[in-house]
N, C-alpha and C positions, 0 to 999 in steps of 0.2 A: 117699239124696239128701242133699247137703250144701248149706248156705246160707252164703255169704260176705257178712257184714253186720256192723254194729256189734253187739257182743255183748249189750248190755242189751235193746234191743227184739227182736232176733232170737231171744233165749232163749225168748220166748213160743211160738215155733213148733217148739221141739224136743220131740218126743213120738212116740207110737205111732199117732196118728190119721191119717185120710186126707189131712188138710190140713196135716200137720206134717212135720218133717224129721228125719233120723237124726242129723245132726251140724251144729253151728254153727262155722264158721271165723271167728274174731273179726277183723273188719276192722282193728282197732287193734293187733293183736298184732305184736310186733317182727319176727317171722320173715316176716310178709307185707308189711312196709313196702317191701322192694326191688321188689315188683311195680309200685309206683306211681312208681318212679324209673328204670324201664327196665332193671333188673337181671334176671338169670335167674329163672325161675319156681321157687318152692319145690316140692319133690317132692310134697307133699300137694295141690297144685293141678293135677297132671298126670294124664292118662289117664282123665279122665271121659268118658262117652259124649257128653254135651251140656253146654253152658254157656249160661245165659240172663243177659245182662248188662244191668242197668238203670243207665245212666250217660250223661251228655251227652258225656263224653270217651271216645274209642275206644281209649285206651291199654291198658286191661285186656283188652278183646276182642282186640286185636292180640297181646298177650302170650300169651293162651290158645290162639290159633288153631293154632300148630304142634303143640300137644299134645292137643287135644280135637277129636273128630271133627266136632262141630257147634257153632258159636258163633253166637248171635244177640244183637243189641243193640237196646235201645229207650230213648229219652228217658224218664226216670221221671215227668216232668210231662206230664199229658194235654194235648194241643192243644185249642183251642176246638172245641166241637161233637162231641167224641169220647165223651161220656157219662161214666159213673162211672169214677173212677180205677182201681178194681179190674178193671173190664172191659178198660180200656186196658192195664193191666199183664199181665193173664192172656192177652190177645191175642197176646203174644209166644210163649206156650207152646202154646196151643190155638186152633184156628180157630173152634170153636163156643163159645157163651157157657158160662161155668162158674159154677155156684152155689157160693160158698165154704162148705165144711162147718163146722159148729160145732166149737169146741174143747172138750175134755173133761178135767177134772182127774183126775190119778192119785190112788190112795188115799193116797200119801205127801203129796201137795199138800193134800188135804182134811184130813189129820191135822195139817199145819202151820197150817191155817186154823181148827182146832178151838177154839183159845183165844178167837177172836172169835165163832164160831158158838154156843158155849155161853152167850154173854152177849146173844145176839140172839134175837128171837122167830121162829117159822116165817114164811117169806114176808116178811122184814124189808124196810124201806125203806133204800135206799142213795143218797146224794147226793155228787156231786163238783162243787164250786163253781169249780174252776180250769180253766186251759188254758194253752197256750203264749203267749197274747196277751191283754192286758186288754180289747181291743175285742171279744173273743169271749165275755166273761164276763157272764152275767146277774147283776144286782146281788145282793150277798150278803144284804141284808135280805129279798129275796124268797125266796131259798133257806130262810132261817130261817122265814118265814111258811109255806112249803111243808111244812117238817118239822113245824111245830105243827099244820098242817091234816091231814096224812096219818098222823102217828104221835104223837098227843098224849099217849098213856099208855104207850108202849112204847119201848124203846131202838131207835135207828136208826144206820146206819153212815155215818160221815163219812169219805170218801176224800180223802187229801191227798198231794200230791207236792212235789217240790223248788220248784216255782214257785207254790205255793198257800199260802204261809205266812200272809199277811194274811187271806185269806178263811177259811182253816181255823181260824185263831186265834179269829176272831169267832164262827164257828159252833160251835166246840168248847165254848163257854160255854152253848149252848142245852140245855134239858132233854132228857135221853135220848141225847145225842150220844155215840157210841163211835168214837174216832178210830183209823183205820187209816192210819198215816203211813209212806210209802215202803216198803211191803211188796214183796218179790220179785214180779215181774209174774204169774207163774203161780200163786203163792199168792193174790194178789189176785183173779186169775181164778177160782180155786176158791171163794173167798169170795163173789164176785159171782154165781157159778153157782147159789147158793142164795138169792139175793135174790128177793123178790116184785115189786120195782119198783126200777129205777135211773133217776135223773134227773141229767143232766150237760150241760155245754156241748160244743161241737165240740172234742173232745180225744181223745188216745190212750186215756184211760180209758174213754170212751164207746164207742170201737171195741172195747175189751177186753170190756166188759160185754155188748155185742151178740154178739160172737164166742162167748162162753160162755153164750149163749141166755137171758140175763136179759131180762125185759120192760124195754125201754129207751125212754126219752124223751130225745131229743137236741135241745138248744136251739141254734138257729143264728141268727147275726146277719150279719156282713159276708161270710162265706164261703158258697159255693154248695152246698147240700145235694144237688143233682143230680150233683155231682162227688164230694163228700166225706162224704156221710151214712154212718153206720155200717151195716154189713150183718149181718143175723142173722135168726133166725126170728120175732122179736117186737120190731120197731123202729118207732117213730113219731117223725117230725121235726116240731118246731114252729119255724117260721121267723118271725123278727121282721119287721114291716112296714118296708119301706125299708132293710132290712139293719142297722138300729140295734138292738143287743141290749137296750139300756135301754128301748126302746119295746115290748118283748114283755110283754103284759099278764099279771099274776099269774093271773087267773081262766082265761085260755086254757090256761096250763100246768097248772093244777089240774084242769081238765076232762079234758085229755089224760091226765094221770096216773091219774085215777079210771077212765078207760076202758081203760087198758092194764094195770093191775095184776093180778097173780095172788095178791095178798095175801089172807088169809082174810076180812078185813072192813076197811072204811074208813068213817070218819064222814061224814055227809051234808052237814054245813054247811061253808060257806066261812069260813075264819078270816081276818080282816083285821087 
């Protein structure tokens, strides 16, 4: 099975598991650019048995149709009332509901994560304070309080990405913070698969943590968790009242974290 998609996020799905793909065809690669200008299809896109196209534009589906036995297309944005985005997308492939399988790190990916794992305790705390939009971000000072409450005497993992510089810079000064900055996504997944608790906003990293079966607390504000919540075997959503992430109370998140963690032990008191 091959996946035609932007190479960075698509790379997470390349592997040997039941929910992974054999090959990623980079959407942005130069030899695929002609597909989107009406030019002939490159040889490596021909002669697949089936093609499932998620696009509002039917150009790619039309280009594939003469060379692929079955071509189906669906708008990638779920229409109102269609339920979770994953179910909407999977519905193009299968008629029955599909439970997404967890992702599993390879030994090589765990080896690459080793440098961080040796500096963290078993069942460590992981926090990701960023996302793609400021309106979705729980205040940084509350993430700091959460770290002090849940991991007061042990190192914890601070996950940072390209859009998280301000929040990560502030939290990196907290006692025990170990910064994981812009790791390859599957290496980050391998690292998060060993976490005892992950807490983050509505972001791609939260979906990654859930997919790698970390106990996950996902904090939602203006976006709808019924459509966009992370999927995994151990996920709990905490939704801000009225959709304002700044109104999400610290104690509510702390209680959820203590109830979800598989960490060896957590202190009983709330830190303010």
